[in-house]
C-alpha positions as a LaTeX table, in Angstrom:
\begin{tabular}{lrrr}
\hline
Residue & $x$ (\AA) & $y$ (\AA) & $z$ (\AA) \\
\hline
Met1 & $-0.17$ & 0.06 & 0.13 \\
Leu2 & 2.70 & 2.46 & 1.00 \\
Gln3 & 5.00 & 1.53 & $-2.20$ \\
Gln4 & 1.05 & 2.73 & $-4.05$ \\
Leu5 & 1.24 & 5.52 & $-2.56$ \\
Ala6 & 4.76 & 6.44 & $-2.81$ \\
Gln7 & 4.57 & 6.09 & $-6.56$ \\
Gln8 & 1.49 & 8.18 & $-6.76$ \\
Ala9 & 3.43 & 10.49 & $-4.93$ \\
Thr10 & 5.97 & 10.85 & $-7.62$ \\
Ala11 & 3.46 & 11.07 & $-10.28$ \\
Thr12 & 1.89 & 13.82 & $-8.68$ \\
Phe13 & 5.92 & 15.56 & $-7.81$ \\
Cys14 & 6.51 & 14.98 & $-12.12$ \\
Met15 & 3.14 & 16.80 & $-12.34$ \\
Val16 & 3.65 & 19.77 & $-10.50$ \\
Phe17 & 7.44 & 20.34 & $-11.56$ \\
Gly18 & 7.57 & 19.06 & $-14.97$ \\
Leu19 & 10.59 & 18.85 & $-16.73$ \\
Leu20 & 12.51 & 19.99 & $-13.72$ \\
Gly21 & 12.61 & 17.13 & $-12.07$ \\
Cys22 & 11.29 & 13.99 & $-13.56$ \\
Ala23 & 12.72 & 11.33 & $-15.53$ \\
Thr24 & 12.66 & 7.74 & $-15.89$ \\
Asn25 & 15.32 & 5.44 & $-14.12$ \\
Asp26 & 17.56 & 3.73 & $-16.89$ \\
Val27 & 17.64 & 0.65 & $-14.99$ \\
Thr28 & 14.54 & 0.17 & $-13.45$ \\
Gly29 & 12.22 & 1.91 & $-16.18$ \\
Gln30 & 10.34 & 3.57 & $-12.89$ \\
Asp31 & 9.71 & 7.34 & $-13.12$ \\
Glu32 & 11.42 & 9.38 & $-10.46$ \\
Leu33 & 12.50 & 12.79 & $-9.32$ \\
Arg34 & 15.75 & 13.67 & $-10.75$ \\
Leu35 & 17.04 & 17.05 & $-9.67$ \\
Met36 & 20.39 & 16.85 & $-11.48$ \\
Ser37 & 21.32 & 15.78 & $-14.96$ \\
Gln38 & 23.90 & 13.37 & $-16.18$ \\
Ala39 & 26.16 & 16.01 & $-16.80$ \\
Glu40 & 25.97 & 17.15 & $-13.60$ \\
Glu41 & 26.51 & 13.63 & $-11.67$ \\
Ile42 & 30.02 & 13.22 & $-13.89$ \\
Arg43 & 31.16 & 16.50 & $-12.80$ \\
Leu44 & 30.12 & 15.36 & $-9.28$ \\
Gly45 & 32.25 & 12.01 & $-9.57$ \\
Asp46 & 34.95 & 13.70 & $-11.04$ \\
Lys47 & 35.18 & 16.19 & $-8.45$ \\
Gln48 & 34.53 & 13.46 & $-5.52$ \\
Tyr49 & 36.98 & 10.82 & $-7.19$ \\
Pro50 & 40.84 & 12.10 & $-6.36$ \\
Gln51 & 39.36 & 13.31 & $-3.26$ \\
Leu52 & 38.40 & 9.79 & $-2.53$ \\
Ile53 & 41.18 & 7.96 & $-3.78$ \\
Gln54 & 43.81 & 9.73 & $-1.55$ \\
Gln55 & 41.42 & 9.52 & 1.45 \\
Ser56 & 40.78 & 5.40 & 1.07 \\
Gly57 & 44.72 & 4.64 & 0.62 \\
Gly58 & 46.08 & 6.00 & $-2.51$ \\
Arg59 & 45.77 & 3.80 & $-5.85$ \\
Tyr60 & 47.42 & 0.15 & $-5.96$ \\
Val61 & 50.25 & 0.78 & $-8.10$ \\
Ala62 & 52.73 & $-2.74$ & $-7.34$ \\
Asp63 & 51.30 & $-4.68$ & $-10.03$ \\
Pro64 & 49.69 & $-2.78$ & $-12.96$ \\
Ala65 & 48.79 & $-6.18$ & $-14.59$ \\
Leu66 & 46.09 & $-6.77$ & $-11.60$ \\
Thr67 & 44.59 & $-3.37$ & $-11.97$ \\
Ser68 & 44.21 & $-4.07$ & $-15.53$ \\
Tyr69 & 42.55 & $-7.12$ & $-15.02$ \\
Val70 & 40.04 & $-5.49$ & $-12.90$ \\
Gln71 & 39.46 & $-2.95$ & $-15.51$ \\
Ser72 & 38.95 & $-5.35$ & $-17.95$ \\
Val73 & 36.03 & $-7.16$ & $-15.83$ \\
Gly74 & 34.47 & $-4.10$ & $-15.22$ \\
Gln75 & 34.42 & $-2.74$ & $-18.84$ \\
Arg76 & 32.78 & $-6.02$ & $-19.90$ \\
Leu77 & 30.10 & $-5.39$ & $-17.37$ \\
Ala78 & 29.75 & $-1.87$ & $-18.03$ \\
Gln79 & 29.09 & $-2.39$ & $-22.21$ \\
Val80 & 25.60 & $-4.25$ & $-20.91$ \\
Ala81 & 24.35 & $-1.84$ & $-18.64$ \\
Asp82 & 21.35 & 0.21 & $-19.38$ \\
Arg83 & 23.20 & 3.68 & $-19.10$ \\
Asp84 & 25.99 & 4.92 & $-20.94$ \\
Leu85 & 28.18 & 6.56 & $-18.40$ \\
Pro86 & 32.30 & 6.97 & $-18.47$ \\
Tyr87 & 32.91 & 4.10 & $-16.22$ \\
Glu88 & 36.40 & 3.61 & $-14.81$ \\
Phe89 & 37.27 & 1.49 & $-12.60$ \\
Val90 & 40.17 & 1.72 & $-9.35$ \\
Val91 & 42.19 & $-0.72$ & $-7.04$ \\
Ile92 & 42.62 & 1.11 & $-3.88$ \\
Asn93 & 45.89 & 0.13 & $-1.83$ \\
Glu94 & 43.87 & $-0.71$ & 1.47 \\
Ser95 & 43.34 & $-4.03$ & 3.30 \\
Asp96 & 39.49 & $-3.60$ & 4.29 \\
Trp97 & 36.84 & $-5.23$ & 2.36 \\
Asn98 & 35.77 & $-2.68$ & 0.27 \\
Ala99 & 34.30 & $-1.27$ & $-2.78$ \\
Trp100 & 32.26 & 2.21 & $-3.70$ \\
Ala101 & 30.85 & 3.85 & $-6.72$ \\
Leu102 & 30.48 & 7.58 & $-6.98$ \\
Pro103 & 27.64 & 9.40 & $-9.22$ \\
Gly104 & 29.13 & 9.04 & $-12.69$ \\
Gly105 & 30.55 & 5.66 & $-13.34$ \\
Lys106 & 33.63 & 6.18 & $-11.07$ \\
Ile107 & 33.94 & 2.89 & $-8.91$ \\
Gly108 & 36.94 & 1.56 & $-6.57$ \\
Ile109 & 37.60 & $-1.95$ & $-4.92$ \\
Asn110 & 40.15 & $-2.58$ & $-2.16$ \\
Arg111 & 42.97 & $-4.88$ & $-2.66$ \\
Gly112 & 41.70 & $-6.64$ & 0.72 \\
Leu113 & 38.52 & $-7.61$ & $-1.34$ \\
Leu114 & 40.15 & $-8.96$ & $-3.80$ \\
Leu115 & 42.20 & $-11.38$ & $-1.76$ \\
Ala116 & 38.96 & $-12.45$ & $-0.01$ \\
Met117 & 37.57 & $-13.36$ & $-3.80$ \\
Gln118 & 38.09 & $-16.81$ & $-4.92$ \\
Ser119 & 36.68 & $-16.20$ & $-9.10$ \\
Glu120 & 35.89 & $-13.68$ & $-11.77$ \\
Ala121 & 32.39 & $-14.24$ & $-11.30$ \\
Glu122 & 32.48 & $-12.75$ & $-7.69$ \\
Leu123 & 34.83 & $-9.75$ & $-8.89$ \\
Ala124 & 31.83 & $-9.43$ & $-11.28$ \\
Ala125 & 29.52 & $-9.41$ & $-8.98$ \\
Val126 & 30.87 & $-6.48$ & $-6.86$ \\
Leu127 & 31.77 & $-4.52$ & $-10.17$ \\
Ala128 & 28.20 & $-5.00$ & $-11.20$ \\
His129 & 26.35 & $-3.89$ & $-8.22$ \\
Glu130 & 28.47 & $-1.02$ & $-7.78$ \\
Ile131 & 27.68 & $-0.30$ & $-11.83$ \\
Val132 & 23.96 & $-0.20$ & $-10.69$ \\
His133 & 24.63 & 1.95 & $-8.02$ \\
Ala134 & 25.72 & 4.57 & $-10.27$ \\
Ala135 & 23.59 & 3.61 & $-13.41$ \\
Ala136 & 20.60 & 3.58 & $-11.21$ \\
Gly137 & 21.84 & 7.20 & $-10.24$ \\
His138 & 21.58 & 5.93 & $-6.35$ \\
Gly139 & 24.65 & 8.44 & $-5.17$ \\
Ala140 & 23.12 & 11.19 & $-7.19$ \\
Asn141 & 19.64 & 10.71 & $-5.72$ \\
Gln142 & 21.26 & 11.05 & $-2.20$ \\
Thr143 & 22.36 & 14.72 & $-3.73$ \\
Ala144 & 19.15 & 15.28 & $-4.99$ \\
Ala145 & 17.13 & 14.39 & $-1.96$ \\
Thr146 & 19.19 & 17.54 & 0.06 \\
Gln147 & 17.94 & 19.78 & $-2.75$ \\
Leu148 & 14.38 & 18.52 & $-2.86$ \\
Gly149 & 14.56 & 19.02 & 0.87 \\
Arg150 & 15.01 & 22.36 & 0.57 \\
Leu151 & 11.94 & 23.04 & $-1.80$ \\
Gly152 & 10.02 & 22.88 & 1.07 \\
Leu153 & 8.43 & 19.24 & 1.37 \\
Asp154 & 5.07 & 21.17 & 2.96 \\
Val155 & 4.71 & 23.45 & 0.48 \\
Leu156 & 4.43 & 20.64 & $-1.86$ \\
Gly157 & 1.86 & 18.55 & $-0.06$ \\
Ala158 & $-0.34$ & 21.51 & 0.29 \\
Leu159 & $-0.18$ & 21.61 & $-3.38$ \\
Ile160 & $-1.68$ & 17.98 & $-3.64$ \\
Asp161 & $-5.23$ & 17.92 & $-3.70$ \\
Asn162 & $-5.28$ & 13.97 & $-2.62$ \\
Pro163 & $-5.04$ & 13.03 & 0.90 \\
Ala164 & $-3.43$ & 9.91 & 0.57 \\
Ala165 & $-0.64$ & 11.05 & $-1.86$ \\
Arg166 & $-0.12$ & 13.75 & 0.05 \\
Gln167 & 0.75 & 11.34 & 3.37 \\
Ala168 & 3.03 & 9.63 & 1.15 \\
Ser169 & 4.45 & 12.68 & 0.01 \\
Ala170 & 5.66 & 13.38 & 3.49 \\
Gln171 & 6.63 & 9.65 & 3.73 \\
Val172 & 8.54 & 9.57 & 0.74 \\
Gly173 & 9.83 & 13.08 & 1.78 \\
Ser174 & 11.03 & 11.61 & 4.94 \\
Leu175 & 13.17 & 8.90 & 3.44 \\
Val176 & 14.73 & 10.86 & 1.02 \\
Leu177 & 16.05 & 13.08 & 3.29 \\
Gly178 & 17.05 & 10.21 & 5.65 \\
Gly179 & 18.75 & 8.66 & 2.99 \\
Ala180 & 20.89 & 11.65 & 1.94 \\
Arg181 & 22.55 & 11.36 & 5.66 \\
Ala182 & 23.24 & 7.55 & 5.28 \\
Lys183 & 24.77 & 5.68 & 2.53 \\
Phe184 & 22.76 & 3.52 & $-0.04$ \\
Ser185 & 19.29 & 2.49 & 1.82 \\
Arg186 & 18.19 & $-0.63$ & 2.25 \\
Ser187 & 16.23 & $-0.63$ & $-1.47$ \\
Asp188 & 19.60 & 0.48 & $-3.53$ \\
Glu189 & 21.46 & $-2.47$ & $-2.01$ \\
Leu190 & 18.14 & $-5.21$ & $-3.16$ \\
Glu191 & 17.82 & $-3.39$ & $-6.37$ \\
Ala192 & 21.72 & $-2.80$ & $-7.25$ \\
Asp193 & 21.80 & $-6.49$ & $-5.96$ \\
Arg194 & 19.02 & $-7.87$ & $-8.59$ \\
Phe195 & 19.96 & $-5.51$ & $-11.51$ \\
Gly196 & 23.88 & $-6.61$ & $-10.91$ \\
Met197 & 23.02 & $-10.31$ & $-11.52$ \\
Glu198 & 21.15 & $-9.06$ & $-14.78$ \\
Tyr199 & 24.49 & $-7.29$ & $-16.01$ \\
Met200 & 26.46 & $-10.44$ & $-14.61$ \\
Arg201 & 24.18 & $-12.62$ & $-17.36$ \\
Arg202 & 24.19 & $-10.33$ & $-19.91$ \\
Ala203 & 28.27 & $-10.29$ & $-19.39$ \\
Gly204 & 28.18 & $-14.35$ & $-19.65$ \\
Tyr205 & 29.13 & $-14.84$ & $-16.06$ \\
Asp206 & 27.61 & $-17.82$ & $-13.64$ \\
Leu207 & 25.19 & $-15.75$ & $-11.33$ \\
Gln208 & 26.28 & $-18.10$ & $-8.31$ \\
Gly209 & 29.46 & $-16.22$ & $-8.05$ \\
Ala210 & 26.77 & $-13.46$ & $-6.58$ \\
Val211 & 25.36 & $-15.94$ & $-4.17$ \\
Glu212 & 29.32 & $-17.29$ & $-3.21$ \\
Leu213 & 29.82 & $-13.24$ & $-2.33$ \\
Gln214 & 26.88 & $-12.49$ & $-0.40$ \\
Glu215 & 27.40 & $-15.88$ & 1.82 \\
Arg216 & 31.15 & $-14.66$ & 2.14 \\
Phe217 & 29.96 & $-11.26$ & 3.31 \\
Leu218 & 27.70 & $-12.51$ & 5.56 \\
Ala219 & 29.45 & $-15.07$ & 7.34 \\
Lys220 & 31.90 & $-12.26$ & 8.05 \\
Ser221 & 29.75 & $-10.01$ & 9.29 \\
Lys222 & 28.55 & $-12.47$ & 11.83 \\
Gly223 & 32.14 & $-12.91$ & 12.97 \\
Gly224 & 31.85 & $-9.72$ & 14.20 \\
Ser225 & 34.18 & $-8.38$ & 11.46 \\
Thr226 & 33.63 & $-4.22$ & 11.30 \\
Val227 & 34.54 & $-4.57$ & 7.57 \\
Ser228 & 33.50 & $-0.59$ & 6.25 \\
Leu229 & 31.68 & $-2.40$ & 3.62 \\
Phe230 & 29.26 & $-3.57$ & 5.83 \\
Ala231 & 28.31 & 0.04 & 7.17 \\
Thr232 & 27.07 & 0.95 & 3.30 \\
His233 & 26.12 & $-2.48$ & 2.05 \\
Pro234 & 24.94 & $-4.79$ & 4.82 \\
Pro235 & 24.83 & $-8.21$ & 4.36 \\
Ser236 & 21.98 & $-10.35$ & 5.48 \\
Ala237 & 20.27 & $-14.08$ & 4.90 \\
Asp238 & 17.47 & $-12.01$ & 3.14 \\
Arg239 & 20.34 & $-10.75$ & 0.35 \\
Val240 & 21.60 & $-14.54$ & 0.34 \\
Ala241 & 18.15 & $-16.11$ & 0.09 \\
Ala242 & 16.98 & $-13.16$ & $-2.97$ \\
Asn243 & 20.33 & $-13.80$ & $-5.20$ \\
Arg244 & 20.08 & $-17.65$ & $-4.71$ \\
Leu245 & 16.79 & $-17.51$ & $-5.91$ \\
Leu246 & 17.77 & $-15.41$ & $-8.93$ \\
Ala247 & 20.68 & $-17.34$ & $-9.76$ \\
Asp248 & 18.69 & $-21.05$ & $-9.38$ \\
Arg249 & 16.48 & $-19.55$ & $-12.87$ \\
Thr250 & 19.83 & $-19.03$ & $-14.52$ \\
Asn251 & 22.02 & $-21.97$ & $-15.78$ \\
Gly252 & 25.44 & $-21.70$ & $-17.29$ \\
Gly253 & 27.92 & $-18.87$ & $-17.07$ \\
Ser254 & 31.82 & $-18.35$ & $-16.50$ \\
Arg255 & 33.08 & $-18.71$ & $-13.01$ \\
Gly256 & 36.92 & $-17.92$ & $-14.46$ \\
Glu257 & 38.58 & $-19.19$ & $-11.50$ \\
Gln258 & 41.80 & $-20.31$ & $-12.80$ \\
Ala259 & 41.83 & $-16.43$ & $-14.47$ \\
Tyr260 & 41.14 & $-15.05$ & $-11.42$ \\
Leu261 & 43.83 & $-17.10$ & $-9.48$ \\
Ala262 & 46.40 & $-15.99$ & $-11.97$ \\
Ala263 & 45.17 & $-12.30$ & $-11.90$ \\
Thr264 & 45.87 & $-11.81$ & $-8.41$ \\
Gln265 & 48.66 & $-14.25$ & $-7.92$ \\
Ser266 & 51.43 & $-11.62$ & $-7.04$ \\
Leu267 & 48.71 & $-10.13$ & $-4.72$ \\
Arg268 & 48.41 & $-13.61$ & $-2.76$ \\
Asp269 & 51.73 & $-13.94$ & $-2.77$ \\
Ala270 & 52.47 & $-10.74$ & $-0.79$ \\
Ser271 & 49.55 & $-11.24$ & 1.61 \\
Ala272 & 51.94 & $-12.12$ & 4.66 \\
Gly273 & 53.66 & $-9.04$ & 3.55 \\
Tyr274 & 50.35 & $-6.73$ & 4.11 \\
Glu275 & 49.38 & $-8.72$ & 7.30 \\
Ala276 & 53.24 & $-7.33$ & 8.26 \\
Leu277 & 52.24 & $-4.16$ & 7.14 \\
Ala278 & 49.22 & $-3.61$ & 9.27 \\
Gln279 & 51.35 & $-5.02$ & 12.33 \\
Gly280 & 54.01 & $-2.51$ & 11.55 \\
Ile281 & 51.68 & 0.55 & 11.30 \\
Gln282 & 50.28 & $-0.65$ & 14.84 \\
Ala283 & 53.52 & $-1.00$ & 16.47 \\
Tyr284 & 54.58 & 2.43 & 14.89 \\
Leu285 & 51.59 & 3.67 & 16.45 \\
Asp286 & 52.40 & 2.07 & 19.96 \\
Lys287 & 56.10 & 3.94 & 19.20 \\
Asp288 & 57.58 & 0.77 & 19.10 \\
Phe289 & 59.97 & 1.76 & 15.98 \\
Val290 & 62.13 & $-1.28$ & 16.31 \\
Val291 & 59.45 & $-3.78$ & 15.95 \\
Ala292 & 57.96 & $-1.53$ & 13.48 \\
Leu293 & 61.26 & $-1.37$ & 11.36 \\
Ser294 & 61.55 & $-5.38$ & 11.36 \\
Leu295 & 57.85 & $-5.97$ & 10.11 \\
Ala296 & 58.22 & $-3.42$ & 7.40 \\
Asp297 & 61.63 & $-5.24$ & 5.97 \\
Lys298 & 59.98 & $-8.69$ & 6.13 \\
Ala299 & 57.18 & $-7.19$ & 4.10 \\
Leu300 & 59.68 & $-5.61$ & 1.55 \\
Lys301 & 61.38 & $-9.17$ & 1.31 \\
Leu302 & 58.19 & $-10.48$ & 0.04 \\
Asp303 & 57.69 & $-7.80$ & $-2.46$ \\
Ser304 & 59.70 & $-4.58$ & $-3.11$ \\
Arg305 & 57.46 & $-3.04$ & $-5.93$ \\
Glu306 & 54.75 & $-1.82$ & $-2.54$ \\
Pro307 & 55.31 & 1.91 & $-2.09$ \\
Ala308 & 53.21 & 1.31 & 1.50 \\
Phe309 & 56.12 & $-1.09$ & 2.55 \\
His310 & 58.62 & 1.53 & 1.78 \\
Glu311 & 56.56 & 4.25 & 3.78 \\
Leu312 & 56.22 & 1.88 & 6.62 \\
Arg313 & 60.41 & 1.59 & 7.01 \\
Gly314 & 60.41 & 5.18 & 6.29 \\
Phe315 & 58.16 & 6.22 & 9.25 \\
Ala316 & 60.01 & 3.84 & 11.54 \\
Leu317 & 63.44 & 5.55 & 10.90 \\
Leu318 & 61.65 & 8.48 & 11.24 \\
Gly319 & 60.61 & 7.19 & 14.93 \\
Leu320 & 64.18 & 6.12 & 15.64 \\
Glu321 & 65.47 & 9.64 & 14.13 \\
Arg322 & 67.76 & 7.45 & 11.75 \\
Phe323 & 66.94 & 10.27 & 9.27 \\
Glu324 & 69.02 & 9.70 & 6.37 \\
Glu325 & 68.06 & 5.76 & 5.79 \\
Gly326 & 64.54 & 7.17 & 6.23 \\
Leu327 & 64.85 & 9.54 & 3.25 \\
Ala328 & 66.33 & 6.30 & 1.09 \\
Ser329 & 62.75 & 4.54 & 1.90 \\
Ala330 & 60.42 & 7.73 & 1.63 \\
Asn331 & 62.32 & 8.52 & $-1.64$ \\
Gln332 & 61.63 & 4.90 & $-2.92$ \\
Ala333 & 57.72 & 5.17 & $-1.92$ \\
Val334 & 57.35 & 8.31 & $-3.69$ \\
Arg335 & 59.09 & 6.85 & $-6.62$ \\
Leu336 & 56.97 & 3.81 & $-6.53$ \\
Asn337 & 53.49 & 5.87 & $-6.20$ \\
Pro338 & 54.22 & 9.86 & $-6.95$ \\
Asn339 & 50.74 & 10.74 & $-6.92$ \\
Tyr340 & 49.66 & 9.79 & $-3.07$ \\
Tyr341 & 49.76 & 12.51 & $-0.97$ \\
Arg342 & 51.11 & 10.81 & 2.44 \\
His343 & 54.44 & 9.39 & 0.77 \\
Tyr344 & 55.73 & 13.29 & 0.61 \\
Asn345 & 53.97 & 13.75 & 4.20 \\
Leu346 & 56.26 & 11.43 & 5.21 \\
Arg347 & 59.31 & 12.74 & 3.29 \\
Ala348 & 59.02 & 16.33 & 4.51 \\
Gln349 & 59.17 & 15.47 & 8.42 \\
Ile350 & 62.15 & 13.73 & 7.88 \\
Tyr351 & 63.55 & 16.91 & 5.91 \\
Gln352 & 62.34 & 18.43 & 9.48 \\
Gly353 & 64.57 & 16.25 & 10.79 \\
Leu354 & 67.63 & 17.04 & 8.73 \\
Gly355 & 67.18 & 20.66 & 9.15 \\
Arg356 & 66.24 & 20.82 & 5.66 \\
Thr357 & 63.57 & 23.23 & 6.28 \\
Ser358 & 62.46 & 24.14 & 2.15 \\
Asp359 & 63.03 & 20.85 & 1.06 \\
Ala360 & 60.09 & 20.30 & 3.59 \\
Arg361 & 58.22 & 22.93 & 2.42 \\
Ser362 & 58.39 & 21.92 & $-1.23$ \\
Asp363 & 56.88 & 18.60 & $-0.30$ \\
Tyr364 & 54.01 & 20.06 & 1.74 \\
Gln365 & 53.07 & 22.08 & $-1.24$ \\
Ile366 & 53.28 & 18.68 & $-3.18$ \\
Ser367 & 51.13 & 17.22 & $-0.83$ \\
Leu368 & 48.92 & 19.72 & $-0.95$ \\
Ser369 & 48.27 & 20.57 & $-4.38$ \\
Ile370 & 47.40 & 16.24 & $-4.35$ \\
Phe371 & 45.28 & 16.37 & $-1.25$ \\
Pro372 & 44.16 & 18.93 & 1.45 \\
Ser373 & 45.23 & 17.25 & 4.66 \\
Lys374 & 45.52 & 19.13 & 7.75 \\
Glu375 & 49.03 & 17.90 & 8.50 \\
Ala376 & 50.92 & 19.65 & 5.19 \\
Gln377 & 48.25 & 23.35 & 5.89 \\
Ala378 & 49.49 & 22.99 & 9.21 \\
Phe379 & 53.21 & 23.36 & 8.53 \\
Leu380 & 52.61 & 25.97 & 5.50 \\
Asp381 & 50.52 & 28.15 & 7.37 \\
Arg382 & 53.68 & 28.30 & 10.25 \\
Ser383 & 56.43 & 28.80 & 7.61 \\
\hline
\end{tabular}
């Protein structure tokens, strides 16, 4: 009943506002209020994208072939999406299980989540889910919800003659304004699951990958895990059951287990290094710099291409006031990933320890041009 009332309220909104905000959702085929054009969505995503990459841990650069593989799977799915957007896929250098989508089609997935999966079909399930969030305008609709709130839903409700539709408009308004403060809603998540599996089917993937993925998430959440993905994409037995029902109706499709394991092999080979990295960061925070240095060296033996391992070593040496050695590690981190702000902040701190204030200022300026960190800004304000 409430859904019917909400649809009636939406139709009335469209009649009231006409061309201002009424559009058909390319994914669902439903009429909806949309106060942001596609060009505005793309501009918003383009603006948020580089900052979110920096905040999330920077790009994963140790194995460019892995990033190319993820991008190829993403583009295979994007080609069958219901909405043509400039889809782009990035691997984030962070251990947490997470993936995200921005308005306009910018999509990120953490290396930690890549390590957790076992097949290309599972990867396709994650990427297809995020593609739906972008294609259906879920992120853009959150922004639009805030704009809708500014219009004054009480005034809008007064324009509606039908009492039932007026009541629904108030309920819909409350829901969308609440959604603007949260992440994706439960209905958004179910929608992304459903149509994401449809995109998997169109692209030729085994839909059981989506079932296995949700089962993996649910098991992790029951173990008391506080994975950041679960804050925005909460797993549930209902989602597993819904995915299983959809998958059971479709036979066949590619699982891509061997291709996936081959593509992620170097990441798996370095998995103990990433565990050492997490332990080393904690040791550094606990001011146990000797242990942090030992763990950094352990990680580097497994993969010297990973700038995060060099960064940890640099921070440990900074804590031990072994500045010249620390500078060599910071230089390596910058060389391997010159587009991550935190490496410059590390090197700037080491320059300060060496009394090279001018070099520290230069690095903080570079850092600030990449991402507006408080550390860099505070130093530049003082100098």
